[in-house]
PDB file as gemmi writes it, atoms N, CA and C in Angstrom:
CRYST1    1.000    1.000    1.000  90.00  90.00  90.00 P 1                      
ATOM      1  N   SER A   1       4.358  -7.176  15.137  1.00  0.00           N  
ATOM      2  CA  SER A   1       3.347  -7.992  13.654  1.00  0.00           C  
ATOM      3  C   SER A   1       1.665  -7.499  14.082  1.00  0.00           C  
ATOM      4  N   TRP A   2       1.239  -7.360  13.228  1.00  0.00           N  
ATOM      5  CA  TRP A   2      -0.555  -7.346  13.271  1.00  0.00           C  
ATOM      6  C   TRP A   2      -1.262  -7.763  11.757  1.00  0.00           C  
ATOM      7  N   GLY A   3      -2.083  -8.666  12.658  1.00  0.00           N  
ATOM      8  CA  GLY A   3      -3.092  -8.891  11.591  1.00  0.00           C  
ATOM      9  C   GLY A   3      -2.657 -10.458  10.879  1.00  0.00           C  
ATOM     10  N   SER A   4      -2.342 -10.250   9.760  1.00  0.00           N  
ATOM     11  CA  SER A   4      -1.877 -11.806   8.851  1.00  0.00           C  
ATOM     12  C   SER A   4      -0.758 -12.081   8.884  1.00  0.00           C  
ATOM     13  N   THR A   5       0.015 -11.185   9.569  1.00  0.00           N  
ATOM     14  CA  THR A   5       1.564 -11.153   9.215  1.00  0.00           C  
ATOM     15  C   THR A   5       1.906 -12.236  10.544  1.00  0.00           C  
ATOM     16  N   TYR A   6       1.240 -12.281  11.402  1.00  0.00           N  
ATOM     17  CA  TYR A   6       1.650 -12.876  12.978  1.00  0.00           C  
ATOM     18  C   TYR A   6       2.630 -14.855  12.744  1.00  0.00           C  
ATOM     19  N   GLY A   7       1.545 -15.043  12.151  1.00  0.00           N  
ATOM     20  CA  GLY A   7       2.154 -16.752  11.601  1.00  0.00           C  
ATOM     21  C   GLY A   7       3.743 -16.443  11.200  1.00  0.00           C  
ATOM     22  N   ALA A   8       3.624 -15.883  10.025  1.00  0.00           N  
ATOM     23  CA  ALA A   8       5.113 -16.086   9.331  1.00  0.00           C  
ATOM     24  C   ALA A   8       6.118 -15.474   9.793  1.00  0.00           C  
ATOM     25  N   ILE A   9       5.707 -14.078  10.725  1.00  0.00           N  
ATOM     26  CA  ILE A   9       6.744 -13.577  11.986  1.00  0.00           C  
ATOM     27  C   ILE A   9       7.044 -14.312  12.854  1.00  0.00           C  
ATOM     28  N   ARG A  10       6.089 -15.142  13.397  1.00  0.00           N  
ATOM     29  CA  ARG A  10       6.224 -16.231  14.636  1.00  0.00           C  
ATOM     30  C   ARG A  10       7.432 -17.007  14.181  1.00  0.00           C  
ATOM     31  N   SER A  11       7.312 -17.513  12.729  1.00  0.00           N  
ATOM     32  CA  SER A  11       7.793 -18.647  12.666  1.00  0.00           C  
ATOM     33  C   SER A  11       9.287 -18.066  12.070  1.00  0.00           C  
ATOM     34  N   ALA A  12       9.449 -16.868  11.500  1.00  0.00           N  
ATOM     35  CA  ALA A  12      10.820 -16.438  11.207  1.00  0.00           C  
ATOM     36  C   ALA A  12      11.842 -16.081  12.440  1.00  0.00           C  
ATOM     37  N   VAL A  13      10.904 -15.489  13.301  1.00  0.00           N  
ATOM     38  CA  VAL A  13      11.769 -15.306  14.421  1.00  0.00           C  
ATOM     39  C   VAL A  13      12.424 -16.529  15.366  1.00  0.00           C  
ATOM     40  N   GLU A  14      11.224 -17.863  14.973  1.00  0.00           N  
ATOM     41  CA  GLU A  14      11.776 -18.852  15.688  1.00  0.00           C  
ATOM     42  C   GLU A  14      12.494 -19.895  15.161  1.00  0.00           C  
ATOM     43  N   ARG A  15      13.007 -19.224  13.824  1.00  0.00           N  
ATOM     44  CA  ARG A  15      14.392 -19.938  12.790  1.00  0.00           C  
ATOM     45  C   ARG A  15      15.596 -18.970  13.601  1.00  0.00           C  
ATOM     46  N   CYS A  16      15.103 -17.439  13.941  1.00  0.00           N  
ATOM     47  CA  CYS A  16      16.328 -17.085  14.038  1.00  0.00           C  
ATOM     48  C   CYS A  16      16.860 -17.297  15.416  1.00  0.00           C  
ATOM     49  N   HIS A  17      16.012 -17.562  16.209  1.00  0.00           N  
ATOM     50  CA  HIS A  17      16.127 -18.075  17.705  1.00  0.00           C  
ATOM     51  C   HIS A  17      17.222 -19.518  17.592  1.00  0.00           C  
ATOM     52  N   ASN A  18      16.428 -20.008  16.332  1.00  0.00           N  
ATOM     53  CA  ASN A  18      17.436 -21.568  16.127  1.00  0.00           C  
ATOM     54  C   ASN A  18      18.669 -21.281  15.755  1.00  0.00           C  
ATOM     55  N   LYS A  19      18.925 -20.612  14.628  1.00  0.00           N  
ATOM     56  CA  LYS A  19      20.565 -19.981  14.059  1.00  0.00           C  
ATOM     57  C   LYS A  19      21.366 -18.806  15.310  1.00  0.00           C  
ATOM     58  N   GLY A  20      20.399 -18.740  16.908  1.00  0.00           N  
ATOM     59  CA  GLY A  20      20.981 -17.900  17.936  1.00  0.00           C  
ATOM     60  C   GLY A  20      21.495 -16.360  17.524  1.00  0.00           C  
ATOM     61  N   MET A  21      20.406 -16.045  16.933  1.00  0.00           N  
ATOM     62  CA  MET A  21      20.149 -14.638  16.193  1.00  0.00           C  
ATOM     63  C   MET A  21      18.976 -14.343  17.530  1.00  0.00           C  
ATOM     64  N   LYS A  22      19.496 -12.879  18.120  1.00  0.00           N  
ATOM     65  CA  LYS A  22      18.872 -12.125  19.206  1.00  0.00           C  
ATOM     66  C   LYS A  22      17.296 -11.116  18.349  1.00  0.00           C  
ATOM     67  N   VAL A  23      16.552 -11.998  18.707  1.00  0.00           N  
ATOM     68  CA  VAL A  23      15.295 -11.125  17.841  1.00  0.00           C  
ATOM     69  C   VAL A  23      13.858 -11.305  18.430  1.00  0.00           C  
ATOM     70  N   SER A  24      13.343 -10.226  18.786  1.00  0.00           N  
ATOM     71  CA  SER A  24      11.939 -10.471  18.961  1.00  0.00           C  
ATOM     72  C   SER A  24      10.964 -10.212  18.790  1.00  0.00           C  
ATOM     73  N   GLN A  25       9.816 -10.535  18.769  1.00  0.00           N  
ATOM     74  CA  GLN A  25       8.607  -9.951  18.108  1.00  0.00           C  
ATOM     75  C   GLN A  25       7.168  -9.423  19.294  1.00  0.00           C  
ATOM     76  N   VAL A  26       6.935  -8.297  18.385  1.00  0.00           N  
ATOM     77  CA  VAL A  26       5.766  -7.310  19.150  1.00  0.00           C  
ATOM     78  C   VAL A  26       4.682  -7.889  18.327  1.00  0.00           C  
ATOM     79  N   HIS A  27       3.291  -8.174  18.930  1.00  0.00           N  
ATOM     80  CA  HIS A  27       2.074  -8.321  18.365  1.00  0.00           C  
ATOM     81  C   HIS A  27       1.507  -7.389  18.677  1.00  0.00           C  
ATOM     82  N   LEU A  28       0.613  -6.313  17.944  1.00  0.00           N  
ATOM     83  CA  LEU A  28      -0.257  -5.823  18.291  1.00  0.00           C  
ATOM     84  C   LEU A  28      -1.506  -6.161  18.204  1.00  0.00           C  
ATOM     85  N   ARG A  29      -2.838  -6.013  18.977  1.00  0.00           N  
ATOM     86  CA  ARG A  29      -4.086  -6.676  18.546  1.00  0.00           C  
ATOM     87  C   ARG A  29      -4.961  -5.517  18.106  1.00  0.00           C  
ATOM     88  N   ASN A  30      -4.355  -4.206  18.578  1.00  0.00           N  
ATOM     89  CA  ASN A  30      -5.279  -2.943  17.590  1.00  0.00           C  
ATOM     90  C   ASN A  30      -4.255  -2.368  17.782  1.00  0.00           C  
ATOM     91  N   ILE A  31      -4.386  -1.440  16.227  1.00  0.00           N  
ATOM     92  CA  ILE A  31      -3.289  -0.337  16.219  1.00  0.00           C  
ATOM     93  C   ILE A  31      -3.794   1.036  16.528  1.00  0.00           C  
ATOM     94  N   TRP A  32      -5.396   1.343  16.919  1.00  0.00           N  
ATOM     95  CA  TRP A  32      -5.680   2.872  17.421  1.00  0.00           C  
ATOM     96  C   TRP A  32      -6.450   2.217  18.607  1.00  0.00           C  
ATOM     97  N   PRO A  33      -6.470   2.811  19.525  1.00  0.00           N  
ATOM     98  CA  PRO A  33      -5.266   4.135  20.090  1.00  0.00           C  
ATOM     99  C   PRO A  33      -3.900   2.810  20.152  1.00  0.00           C  
ATOM    100  N   LEU A  34      -2.461   2.867  19.674  1.00  0.00           N  
ATOM    101  CA  LEU A  34      -1.433   2.464  20.139  1.00  0.00           C  
ATOM    102  C   LEU A  34      -1.103   2.193  21.496  1.00  0.00           C  
ATOM    103  N   PRO A  35      -0.881   1.192  22.147  1.00  0.00           N  
ATOM    104  CA  PRO A  35      -0.701   0.581  23.390  1.00  0.00           C  
ATOM    105  C   PRO A  35       0.523   1.976  24.221  1.00  0.00           C  
ATOM    106  N   SER A  36       0.042   2.279  25.015  1.00  0.00           N  
ATOM    107  CA  SER A  36       0.706   3.038  25.934  1.00  0.00           C  
ATOM    108  C   SER A  36       2.075   3.145  26.106  1.00  0.00           C  
ATOM    109  N   ASP A  37       2.236   1.917  26.086  1.00  0.00           N  
ATOM    110  CA  ASP A  37       4.308   1.523  26.356  1.00  0.00           C  
ATOM    111  C   ASP A  37       4.857   1.460  25.197  1.00  0.00           C  
ATOM    112  N   LEU A  38       4.134   1.182  24.124  1.00  0.00           N  
ATOM    113  CA  LEU A  38       5.038   0.580  22.405  1.00  0.00           C  
ATOM    114  C   LEU A  38       6.095   1.562  22.306  1.00  0.00           C  
ATOM    115  N   LYS A  39       5.881   2.782  22.660  1.00  0.00           N  
ATOM    116  CA  LYS A  39       7.276   3.470  22.554  1.00  0.00           C  
ATOM    117  C   LYS A  39       8.406   3.322  23.169  1.00  0.00           C  
ATOM    118  N   ASP A  40       8.342   2.718  24.802  1.00  0.00           N  
ATOM    119  CA  ASP A  40       9.406   2.067  25.573  1.00  0.00           C  
ATOM    120  C   ASP A  40       9.699   0.661  25.076  1.00  0.00           C  
ATOM    121  N   VAL A  41       8.682  -0.035  25.034  1.00  0.00           N  
ATOM    122  CA  VAL A  41       9.094  -1.319  24.301  1.00  0.00           C  
ATOM    123  C   VAL A  41      10.016  -0.716  23.035  1.00  0.00           C  
ATOM    124  N   LEU A  42       9.647  -0.014  21.978  1.00  0.00           N  
ATOM    125  CA  LEU A  42      10.431  -0.478  20.823  1.00  0.00           C  
ATOM    126  C   LEU A  42      11.689   0.530  20.936  1.00  0.00           C  
ATOM    127  N   SER A  43      11.659   1.435  21.637  1.00  0.00           N  
ATOM    128  CA  SER A  43      13.085   1.939  21.926  1.00  0.00           C  
ATOM    129  C   SER A  43      14.025   1.127  22.679  1.00  0.00           C  
ATOM    130  N   LYS A  44      13.780   0.368  22.933  1.00  0.00           N  
ATOM    131  CA  LYS A  44      14.871  -0.827  23.473  1.00  0.00           C  
ATOM    132  C   LYS A  44      15.724  -1.851  22.634  1.00  0.00           C  
ATOM    133  N   PHE A  45      15.050  -1.803  21.312  1.00  0.00           N  
ATOM    134  CA  PHE A  45      15.672  -2.314  20.440  1.00  0.00           C  
ATOM    135  C   PHE A  45      16.653  -1.577  19.010  1.00  0.00           C  
ATOM    136  N   ASP A  46      17.543  -1.612  18.223  1.00  0.00           N  
ATOM    137  CA  ASP A  46      18.205  -1.306  17.632  1.00  0.00           C  
ATOM    138  C   ASP A  46      17.552  -1.202  16.331  1.00  0.00           C  
ATOM    139  N   LYS A  47      17.253  -2.368  16.108  1.00  0.00           N  
ATOM    140  CA  LYS A  47      16.448  -1.959  14.651  1.00  0.00           C  
ATOM    141  C   LYS A  47      15.007  -2.474  15.117  1.00  0.00           C  
ATOM    142  N   VAL A  48      13.981  -1.640  14.307  1.00  0.00           N  
ATOM    143  CA  VAL A  48      12.345  -2.377  14.316  1.00  0.00           C  
ATOM    144  C   VAL A  48      12.103  -2.389  13.160  1.00  0.00           C  
ATOM    145  N   VAL A  49      12.096  -3.710  12.629  1.00  0.00           N  
ATOM    146  CA  VAL A  49      11.162  -4.260  11.279  1.00  0.00           C  
ATOM    147  C   VAL A  49       9.716  -4.312  11.494  1.00  0.00           C  
ATOM    148  N   LEU A  50       8.994  -3.978  10.490  1.00  0.00           N  
ATOM    149  CA  LEU A  50       7.656  -3.931  10.241  1.00  0.00           C  
ATOM    150  C   LEU A  50       7.539  -4.666   9.127  1.00  0.00           C  
ATOM    151  N   PRO A  51       6.989  -5.727   8.876  1.00  0.00           N  
ATOM    152  CA  PRO A  51       6.475  -6.334   7.448  1.00  0.00           C  
ATOM    153  C   PRO A  51       4.954  -6.327   7.181  1.00  0.00           C  
ATOM    154  N   GLU A  52       4.533  -5.921   6.229  1.00  0.00           N  
ATOM    155  CA  GLU A  52       3.534  -5.533   5.929  1.00  0.00           C  
ATOM    156  C   GLU A  52       2.753  -6.055   4.562  1.00  0.00           C  
ATOM    157  N   LEU A  53       1.745  -6.486   4.772  1.00  0.00           N  
ATOM    158  CA  LEU A  53       0.770  -6.838   3.476  1.00  0.00           C  
ATOM    159  C   LEU A  53      -0.016  -5.683   2.937  1.00  0.00           C  
ATOM    160  N   ASN A  54       1.192  -4.797   2.872  1.00  0.00           N  
ATOM    161  CA  ASN A  54       0.445  -3.746   2.215  1.00  0.00           C  
ATOM    162  C   ASN A  54       1.277  -2.484   1.723  1.00  0.00           C  
ATOM    163  N   ARG A  55       0.786  -1.402   2.038  1.00  0.00           N  
ATOM    164  CA  ARG A  55       2.055  -0.370   1.391  1.00  0.00           C  
ATOM    165  C   ARG A  55       2.965   0.484   2.621  1.00  0.00           C  
ATOM    166  N   GLY A  56       2.457  -0.352   3.874  1.00  0.00           N  
ATOM    167  CA  GLY A  56       3.794   0.249   4.982  1.00  0.00           C  
ATOM    168  C   GLY A  56       2.741   1.269   5.864  1.00  0.00           C  
ATOM    169  N   GLN A  57       1.172   0.806   6.197  1.00  0.00           N  
ATOM    170  CA  GLN A  57       0.588   1.790   6.889  1.00  0.00           C  
ATOM    171  C   GLN A  57       1.231   1.856   8.261  1.00  0.00           C  
ATOM    172  N   LEU A  58       1.224   0.482   9.186  1.00  0.00           N  
ATOM    173  CA  LEU A  58       1.900   0.864  10.450  1.00  0.00           C  
ATOM    174  C   LEU A  58       2.847   1.148  10.305  1.00  0.00           C  
ATOM    175  N   ASN A  59       4.014   0.785   9.708  1.00  0.00           N  
ATOM    176  CA  ASN A  59       5.273   1.616   9.706  1.00  0.00           C  
ATOM    177  C   ASN A  59       4.883   3.170   9.698  1.00  0.00           C  
ATOM    178  N   ARG A  60       4.340   3.676   8.879  1.00  0.00           N  
ATOM    179  CA  ARG A  60       4.379   5.242   8.875  1.00  0.00           C  
ATOM    180  C   ARG A  60       3.909   5.623  10.479  1.00  0.00           C  
ATOM    181  N   LEU A  61       2.797   4.933  10.704  1.00  0.00           N  
ATOM    182  CA  LEU A  61       1.984   5.078  11.993  1.00  0.00           C  
ATOM    183  C   LEU A  61       2.696   5.385  13.055  1.00  0.00           C  
ATOM    184  N   ILE A  62       3.572   4.146  13.110  1.00  0.00           N  
ATOM    185  CA  ILE A  62       4.684   4.254  14.185  1.00  0.00           C  
ATOM    186  C   ILE A  62       5.659   5.076  14.381  1.00  0.00           C  
ATOM    187  N   ARG A  63       6.408   5.382  12.906  1.00  0.00           N  
ATOM    188  CA  ARG A  63       7.421   6.598  12.677  1.00  0.00           C  
ATOM    189  C   ARG A  63       6.944   7.979  13.183  1.00  0.00           C  
ATOM    190  N   ALA A  64       5.524   8.342  12.771  1.00  0.00           N  
ATOM    191  CA  ALA A  64       4.715   9.596  12.830  1.00  0.00           C  
ATOM    192  C   ALA A  64       4.090   9.641  14.440  1.00  0.00           C  
ATOM    193  N   GLU A  65       4.339   8.917  15.466  1.00  0.00           N  
ATOM    194  CA  GLU A  65       3.713   8.952  16.548  1.00  0.00           C  
ATOM    195  C   GLU A  65       5.025   9.029  17.693  1.00  0.00           C  
ATOM    196  N   TYR A  66       5.443   8.081  17.235  1.00  0.00           N  
ATOM    197  CA  TYR A  66       7.278   7.881  18.101  1.00  0.00           C  
ATOM    198  C   TYR A  66       8.525   8.250  17.778  1.00  0.00           C  
ATOM    199  N   LEU A  67       8.654   8.819  16.560  1.00  0.00           N  
ATOM    200  CA  LEU A  67       9.959   9.554  15.919  1.00  0.00           C  
ATOM    201  C   LEU A  67      11.101   8.419  15.984  1.00  0.00           C  
ATOM    202  N   ILE A  68      10.645   7.391  15.639  1.00  0.00           N  
ATOM    203  CA  ILE A  68      11.760   6.160  15.853  1.00  0.00           C  
ATOM    204  C   ILE A  68      12.005   5.592  14.506  1.00  0.00           C  
ATOM    205  N   ASP A  69      13.401   5.148  14.335  1.00  0.00           N  
ATOM    206  CA  ASP A  69      13.608   4.620  12.838  1.00  0.00           C  
ATOM    207  C   ASP A  69      12.845   3.370  12.733  1.00  0.00           C  
ATOM    208  N   THR A  70      12.737   3.132  11.781  1.00  0.00           N  
ATOM    209  CA  THR A  70      11.990   1.475  11.261  1.00  0.00           C  
ATOM    210  C   THR A  70      12.397   1.251  10.150  1.00  0.00           C  
ATOM    211  N   ILE A  71      12.440  -0.177   9.940  1.00  0.00           N  
ATOM    212  CA  ILE A  71      12.952  -0.526   8.440  1.00  0.00           C  
ATOM    213  C   ILE A  71      11.629  -1.218   8.090  1.00  0.00           C  
ATOM    214  N   SER A  72      10.699  -0.489   7.218  1.00  0.00           N  
ATOM    215  CA  SER A  72       9.636  -1.508   6.364  1.00  0.00           C  
ATOM    216  C   SER A  72      10.055  -2.052   5.265  1.00  0.00           C  
ATOM    217  N   LEU A  73       9.032  -3.376   5.563  1.00  0.00           N  
ATOM    218  CA  LEU A  73       9.098  -4.619   4.568  1.00  0.00           C  
ATOM    219  C   LEU A  73       7.683  -4.739   4.209  1.00  0.00           C  
ATOM    220  N   PRO A  74       7.314  -4.017   3.461  1.00  0.00           N  
ATOM    221  CA  PRO A  74       5.732  -3.944   3.027  1.00  0.00           C  
ATOM    222  C   PRO A  74       5.723  -5.084   1.229  1.00  0.00           C  
ATOM    223  N   LYS A  75       4.826  -5.743   1.083  1.00  0.00           N  
ATOM    224  CA  LYS A  75       4.344  -6.884   0.244  1.00  0.00           C  
ATOM    225  C   LYS A  75       3.388  -6.574   0.009  1.00  0.00           C  
ATOM    226  N   ILE A  76       2.875  -6.310  -1.560  1.00  0.00           N  
ATOM    227  CA  ILE A  76       1.546  -5.949  -1.823  1.00  0.00           C  
ATOM    228  C   ILE A  76       1.797  -6.685  -3.627  1.00  0.00           C  
ATOM    229  N   GLN A  77       1.518  -8.109  -3.380  1.00  0.00           N  
ATOM    230  CA  GLN A  77       1.239  -9.092  -4.617  1.00  0.00           C  
ATOM    231  C   GLN A  77       0.474  -9.857  -4.121  1.00  0.00           C  
ATOM    232  N   GLY A  78      -0.809  -9.926  -2.943  1.00  0.00           N  
ATOM    233  CA  GLY A  78      -1.555 -10.896  -3.616  1.00  0.00           C  
ATOM    234  C   GLY A  78      -1.189 -12.358  -2.570  1.00  0.00           C  
ATOM    235  N   LYS A  79      -0.201 -12.278  -1.887  1.00  0.00           N  
ATOM    236  CA  LYS A  79       0.141 -13.526  -1.919  1.00  0.00           C  
ATOM    237  C   LYS A  79       1.205 -13.354   0.202  1.00  0.00           C  
ATOM    238  N   PRO A  80       0.684 -13.837   0.579  1.00  0.00           N  
ATOM    239  CA  PRO A  80       1.183 -13.509   2.297  1.00  0.00           C  
ATOM    240  C   PRO A  80       2.393 -13.790   2.260  1.00  0.00           C  
ATOM    241  N   TYR A  81       3.434 -13.335   3.158  1.00  0.00           N  
ATOM    242  CA  TYR A  81       4.636 -13.820   3.707  1.00  0.00           C  
ATOM    243  C   TYR A  81       4.697 -15.076   4.208  1.00  0.00           C  
ATOM    244  N   GLY A  82       5.900 -16.071   3.892  1.00  0.00           N  
ATOM    245  CA  GLY A  82       5.898 -17.138   4.470  1.00  0.00           C  
ATOM    246  C   GLY A  82       7.244 -17.021   5.099  1.00  0.00           C  
ATOM    247  N   GLY A  83       7.446 -17.642   6.318  1.00  0.00           N  
ATOM    248  CA  GLY A  83       8.327 -17.199   7.234  1.00  0.00           C  
ATOM    249  C   GLY A  83       9.925 -17.752   7.017  1.00  0.00           C  
ATOM    250  N   ALA A  84       9.969 -18.690   5.802  1.00  0.00           N  
ATOM    251  CA  ALA A  84      11.429 -18.841   5.212  1.00  0.00           C  
ATOM    252  C   ALA A  84      11.641 -17.476   4.453  1.00  0.00           C  
ATOM    253  N   GLU A  85      10.802 -16.788   4.155  1.00  0.00           N  
ATOM    254  CA  GLU A  85      10.910 -15.371   3.229  1.00  0.00           C  
ATOM    255  C   GLU A  85      11.420 -14.311   4.061  1.00  0.00           C  
ATOM    256  N   LEU A  86      10.699 -14.432   5.131  1.00  0.00           N  
ATOM    257  CA  LEU A  86      11.239 -13.295   6.060  1.00  0.00           C  
ATOM    258  C   LEU A  86      12.543 -13.319   6.824  1.00  0.00           C  
ATOM    259  N   PHE A  87      12.378 -14.817   7.368  1.00  0.00           N  
ATOM    260  CA  PHE A  87      13.775 -15.057   8.012  1.00  0.00           C  
ATOM    261  C   PHE A  87      14.846 -14.982   7.176  1.00  0.00           C  
ATOM    262  N   ALA A  88      14.827 -14.462   5.846  1.00  0.00           N  
ATOM    263  CA  ALA A  88      15.944 -14.061   4.800  1.00  0.00           C  
ATOM    264  C   ALA A  88      16.235 -12.889   5.124  1.00  0.00           C  
ATOM    265  N   HIS A  89      14.475 -12.155   4.710  1.00  0.00           N  
ATOM    266  CA  HIS A  89      14.902 -10.499   4.915  1.00  0.00           C  
ATOM    267  C   HIS A  89      15.694 -10.374   6.434  1.00  0.00           C  
ATOM    268  N   PHE A  90      15.096 -10.963   7.383  1.00  0.00           N  
ATOM    269  CA  PHE A  90      16.185 -10.406   8.808  1.00  0.00           C  
ATOM    270  C   PHE A  90      17.415 -11.015   9.089  1.00  0.00           C  
ATOM    271  N   GLN A  91      17.598 -12.158   8.177  1.00  0.00           N  
ATOM    272  CA  GLN A  91      19.175 -12.513   8.061  1.00  0.00           C  
ATOM    273  C   GLN A  91      20.130 -11.091   7.618  1.00  0.00           C  
ATOM    274  N   LYS A  92      19.269 -10.278   6.351  1.00  0.00           N  
ATOM    275  CA  LYS A  92      19.950  -9.709   5.777  1.00  0.00           C  
ATOM    276  C   LYS A  92      19.909  -8.304   6.392  1.00  0.00           C  
ATOM    277  N   ILE A  93      18.854  -8.088   6.696  1.00  0.00           N  
ATOM    278  CA  ILE A  93      19.397  -6.775   7.650  1.00  0.00           C  
ATOM    279  C   ILE A  93      19.994  -6.648   8.896  1.00  0.00           C  
ATOM    280  N   LEU A  94      20.025  -8.337   9.584  1.00  0.00           N  
ATOM    281  CA  LEU A  94      20.791  -8.111  10.981  1.00  0.00           C  
ATOM    282  C   LEU A  94      22.641  -8.376  10.713  1.00  0.00           C  
ATOM    283  N   ASN A  95      23.049  -8.755   9.522  1.00  0.00           N  
ATOM    284  CA  ASN A  95      23.655  -8.641   8.996  1.00  0.00           C  
ATOM    285  C   ASN A  95      24.644  -7.310   8.030  1.00  0.00           C  
ATOM    286  N   ALA A  96      23.526  -6.407   8.099  1.00  0.00           N  
ATOM    287  CA  ALA A  96      23.885  -4.960   7.367  1.00  0.00           C  
ATOM    288  C   ALA A  96      24.971  -3.836   8.582  1.00  0.00           C  
TER     289      ALA A  96                                                      
END                                                                             
């Protein structure tokens, strides 16, 4: 997560943990320069999901810098994500 998505992602991750799902959250305080160990951290996961309240700029940056597959969840509706909404997305992704 980065910026205003933090709370909704944190809530969704907690819901996932309560359901026994193995998920984690990485929060970036700054996106440039990217943390030097971020590639190593992200490489440990089978799926990297990036919920964003824009057109997926962080997703494109991560893919370009580290050449890893990511799942982008952009939202451009003027309303922030909610924890329940992201939890539903995470369930679909993990069950796919």
